[in-house]
N, C-alpha and C positions, 0 to 999 in steps of 0.2 A: 455684414449687415450693419454693424455699428457705424461704419464709414458712410453707409447710405442713409443713416439717420433713424433707423428703426431700433432704437435702444430697448424698448419694451420687449420686442420679439427676441432680440439678442439675449437679454437677461433670462427669458423663459427657456430658450434653447440651452443656454449654459447651465441653468439650474437642472433641467432635464438630464443633460449629459452627466452632471455630478451625481445625480441620484441613481443612475444606472448601475447595476451590479458589475463587478469586475468581469472582464472578458475571460471566458473559460474555453480554451481551445480543445479540439479533439485530442491533440497530442498530450496536453496536460491531463485530460481524463484518463488516457491510456497509461500515463506514468503513475497516476494514483492507483489505478487498478492493479498494475504490476507490483507496485510496492505493497499493496494490501495482500496480494497472493503470496509474496515472498515472506512477509511477516507471519502470515497464517501457517505456512509450511515450516518456518523456523520454530514456531510455538509447538506445532505437532511433533516436530523432530525432538525438541527438548523434552516433551512429555513421554515420547516413546523410547528415548535413549536409555534410561535406566532399565527398562524391560529388555531391550536388545542386549545390553551388557549381561544381564542375568541369564538370558537364554544362551548366550555364548558360553558363559561359565558352566552352565549345566551341560551343554553339548560337549565341551572339552572335558568336563568331569566324567561324563558317561563314556567317553572314548578311553579314558584312563582305566575305568573299571573294566571295560571290555578287554584291555590288554593284560590286566593283572590276573583276571580269572583264567 
């Protein structure tokens, strides 16, 4: 357009293009969703891990009591 002499229109188009938000592809949205799910599961796992260790200790402790009696 600039070569054709329509400088005003060229500047408007360029300004419009600069003001557009960055392109967000479906692939990128899926990546963010997967990362979010993984982070959520890791946080849940971290919260549940001490409980799981305690329950394992209790189970192994109860097994020992059963064999001693």
